[in-house]
C-alpha positions as CSV (number, residue, x, y, z in Angstrom):
1,X,34.2,-37.4,-57.7
2,X,32.8,-40.7,-58.1
3,X,35.8,-43.7,-58.7
4,X,36.0,-46.9,-61.1
5,X,37.8,-49.7,-61.0
6,X,39.9,-50.7,-64.5
7,X,36.8,-53.4,-63.7
8,X,33.9,-50.7,-63.8
9,X,35.3,-48.9,-66.4
10,X,36.2,-52.0,-68.7
11,X,31.8,-52.7,-68.3
12,X,30.7,-49.4,-69.2
13,X,32.8,-48.3,-72.8
14,X,32.2,-52.5,-73.6
15,X,35.2,-53.0,-73.4
16,X,38.1,-56.3,-71.8
17,X,40.0,-54.8,-68.6
18,X,43.6,-55.2,-70.6
19,X,42.4,-51.7,-72.6
20,X,41.7,-50.1,-69.9
21,X,44.4,-50.7,-68.1
22,X,46.9,-50.2,-71.9
23,X,44.3,-47.1,-72.5
24,X,45.9,-45.8,-68.7
25,X,49.5,-47.6,-69.8
26,X,49.2,-44.8,-73.1
27,X,47.6,-41.9,-71.1
28,X,44.7,-42.0,-73.4
29,X,42.7,-42.8,-69.7
30,X,44.9,-41.3,-67.2
31,X,44.1,-42.4,-63.6
32,X,42.3,-40.0,-60.5
33,X,44.8,-42.2,-57.8
34,X,45.9,-45.9,-57.2
35,X,44.0,-47.7,-55.1
36,X,46.0,-49.9,-52.4
37,X,47.0,-52.6,-54.9
38,X,48.4,-50.2,-56.8
39,X,45.8,-50.2,-60.1
40,X,44.3,-47.0,-61.5
41,X,41.1,-45.8,-60.4
42,X,39.6,-43.4,-62.9
43,X,37.6,-40.2,-62.6
44,X,33.8,-41.6,-63.2
45,X,33.4,-37.8,-65.3
46,X,36.9,-38.3,-67.1
47,X,35.9,-41.7,-68.2
48,X,32.6,-40.8,-69.7
49,X,34.2,-37.2,-71.6
50,X,36.8,-40.3,-73.0
51,X,33.7,-42.6,-74.0
52,X,32.4,-39.5,-75.8
53,X,35.2,-38.5,-77.4
54,X,36.2,-42.2,-78.6
55,X,32.4,-42.3,-80.4
56,X,32.3,-38.9,-82.5
57,X,36.7,-40.6,-83.6
58,X,34.7,-43.6,-85.2
59,X,34.6,-46.2,-81.5
60,X,37.1,-48.0,-79.1
């Protein structure tokens, strides 16, 4: 399982990091775990599935 940081997810989705943090807070993108600083880490497969779903629904 590959993990992605908030910044990596933001770059992949083409949004700002604050938006990724909000998606995590709203449980729209669920973090797999947290790093030593308490920041969320996301499963790469979950991020890809979220991007596909968001594109089908009209975009991010």
